[in-house]
C-alpha positions as CSV (number, residue, x, y, z in Angstrom):
1,M,-0.2,-0.2,0.1
2,D,2.1,2.7,-1.3
3,V,-0.7,5.2,-1.5
4,A,-2.7,5.9,1.4
5,G,-5.6,3.7,1.7
6,Q,-5.0,1.7,-1.6
7,D,-4.9,-2.3,-0.8
8,E,-5.4,-4.8,-4.0
9,G,-8.7,-3.8,-5.9
10,Q,-9.3,-0.9,-3.8
11,R,-9.3,2.7,-5.4
12,P,-7.0,4.9,-3.4
13,V,-8.1,7.4,-0.8
14,V,-6.0,9.9,-2.3
15,D,-4.2,10.0,-5.4
16,R,-0.8,11.2,-4.1
17,P,1.2,9.9,-0.6
18,L,0.4,11.6,2.3
19,S,2.8,13.3,4.4
20,V,3.9,16.5,6.5
21,S,7.6,18.0,7.2
22,G,8.9,20.6,9.6
23,A,12.1,21.6,10.5
24,F,13.2,22.2,14.7
25,E,15.9,24.2,15.8
26,E,15.6,24.7,19.5
27,S,15.1,22.4,22.1
28,E,11.9,23.8,23.2
29,E,10.3,22.9,19.6
30,I,10.2,19.1,20.6
31,A,6.7,19.8,21.8
32,A,6.0,21.3,18.2
33,A,7.2,18.5,16.6
34,R,5.1,15.9,19.0
35,D,2.0,18.1,17.9
36,L,3.0,18.0,14.1
37,A,2.9,14.3,14.6
38,R,-0.6,14.3,16.6
39,T,-2.3,16.8,14.2
40,F,-1.3,14.7,11.1
41,L,-2.4,11.5,12.5
42,E,-5.8,13.0,13.6
43,S,-5.9,14.5,10.0
44,L,-5.5,11.0,8.7
45,Q,-8.4,9.6,10.6
46,A,-10.9,12.6,10.1
47,V,-10.0,13.8,6.4
48,H,-8.9,10.5,4.9
49,G,-10.8,7.8,7.0
50,L,-7.6,5.9,7.7
51,P,-7.6,4.0,10.5
52,V,-5.2,5.4,13.4
53,S,-5.3,3.1,16.7
54,Q,-4.8,4.6,20.2
55,R,-1.4,2.9,20.5
56,A,-0.1,4.1,17.0
57,M,-1.4,7.8,18.1
58,G,0.9,7.6,21.1
59,M,3.8,5.5,19.8
60,V,4.2,7.8,16.8
61,Q,4.6,10.8,19.2
62,L,6.9,8.9,21.6
63,V,9.2,8.0,18.7
64,V,9.3,11.5,17.4
65,S,9.8,13.0,20.5
66,E,12.9,10.2,21.1
67,L,14.3,11.2,17.8
68,V,13.8,15.0,17.5
69,T,15.3,15.0,21.0
70,N,18.3,12.9,20.2
71,A,18.9,15.2,17.1
72,R,18.4,18.4,19.2
73,K,21.0,16.7,21.5
74,Y,24.0,15.2,19.6
75,A,23.6,17.7,16.2
76,P,24.3,21.6,15.5
77,G,21.8,23.1,13.6
78,P,18.2,22.3,12.7
79,C,16.7,18.6,12.3
80,L,14.2,18.0,9.3
81,L,11.3,15.8,10.3
82,T,9.1,13.9,8.0
83,L,5.7,11.8,8.5
84,E,4.8,10.0,5.4
85,V,2.0,7.0,5.0
86,A,3.2,4.0,3.7
87,D,2.0,0.2,3.7
88,G,-0.3,0.8,6.4
89,A,2.1,2.5,8.4
90,V,3.4,6.0,9.6
91,E,7.1,6.3,8.4
92,V,8.9,8.9,10.9
93,T,12.1,10.2,9.2
94,V,14.6,12.6,11.3
95,W,17.6,13.9,9.3
96,D,20.6,15.7,11.5
97,S,23.8,17.4,10.7
98,N,25.9,15.0,12.9
99,T,27.3,12.2,10.8
100,V,28.0,9.9,13.7
101,L,25.5,6.8,13.6
102,P,23.6,6.5,17.0
103,A,24.4,3.3,19.3
104,V,22.2,1.3,20.5
105,L,23.0,-0.1,23.7
106,A,21.9,-3.4,25.4
107,P,19.2,-3.4,27.6
108,D,20.2,-2.4,31.2
109,A,17.6,-1.7,33.9
110,A,20.5,-0.3,35.9
111,R,21.4,2.4,33.2
112,V,20.3,6.1,33.8
113,G,19.1,7.5,30.8
114,Q,19.9,6.5,26.8
115,H,17.1,4.3,26.6
116,G,15.3,6.1,23.9
117,L,16.5,4.3,20.6
118,E,15.9,0.8,23.1
119,I,12.5,2.2,23.3
120,V,12.2,3.3,19.2
121,M,13.5,0.1,18.3
122,A,10.9,-1.7,20.4
123,V,7.6,-0.2,19.1
124,C,8.6,-0.1,15.4
125,R,8.1,-2.5,12.7
126,S,11.2,-0.9,11.3
127,F,14.2,1.0,11.9
128,E,16.9,2.1,9.4
129,V,20.0,4.7,9.6
130,H,21.7,6.0,6.6
131,R,24.6,8.6,6.6
132,E,24.0,11.3,4.0
133,P,26.4,13.4,2.2
134,V,25.8,15.6,5.6
135,G,24.7,14.2,8.2
136,K,22.4,10.9,8.6
137,R,19.0,10.2,8.3
138,I,17.0,7.6,10.6
139,K,13.7,6.3,9.5
140,V,11.2,4.0,11.5
141,A,7.9,2.8,10.8
142,V,5.0,2.4,13.2
143,V,1.8,0.5,12.0
144,L,-1.2,2.7,12.1
145,A,-4.1,-0.4,12.9
146,D,-4.1,-2.7,15.6
147,D,-3.8,-6.3,14.8
148,P,-5.3,-8.3,17.8
149,G,-3.4,-11.5,17.0
150,G,-0.3,-10.0,15.9
151,D,3.0,-8.3,17.2
152,A,2.2,-4.8,18.6
153,A,5.0,-3.2,16.4
154,G,3.4,-5.2,13.3
155,R,6.6,-7.1,12.8
156,K,6.3,-10.2,10.6
157,P,7.1,-13.7,12.8
158,L,10.2,-15.1,11.8
159,L,9.7,-18.4,10.3
């Protein structure tokens, strides 16, 4: 489902991908990034009729908060956030100017802090990091609709 609302044999709800982007330069703008995500998801429901579970609503905002916080903390200059619907999920992409790829630490309940990427990886269907000519781009996907019998993050079971 590359175009929002399109499964085999169905007409797309819209004829172009649904997306929104924003640039955030100050740490105080992390709340604005979460608000952008919430407003986008509410629009998917109200305007485009796409299913967005309460879990997805919360998880997308959490993921946006974690990724934008890390970008603001570790990279100079603005970070760019893009949210786009693809394959029944919201793809959250954050670009920042730091070329150092993030290190995901092994789970450690005794460690104070630095659990953000652990959390992101636990709740997302996919996680990718790509070095760019300037900086890096992190892209994750959060499934929109809940699957009562499936994995909460929407991952396919290993066979």
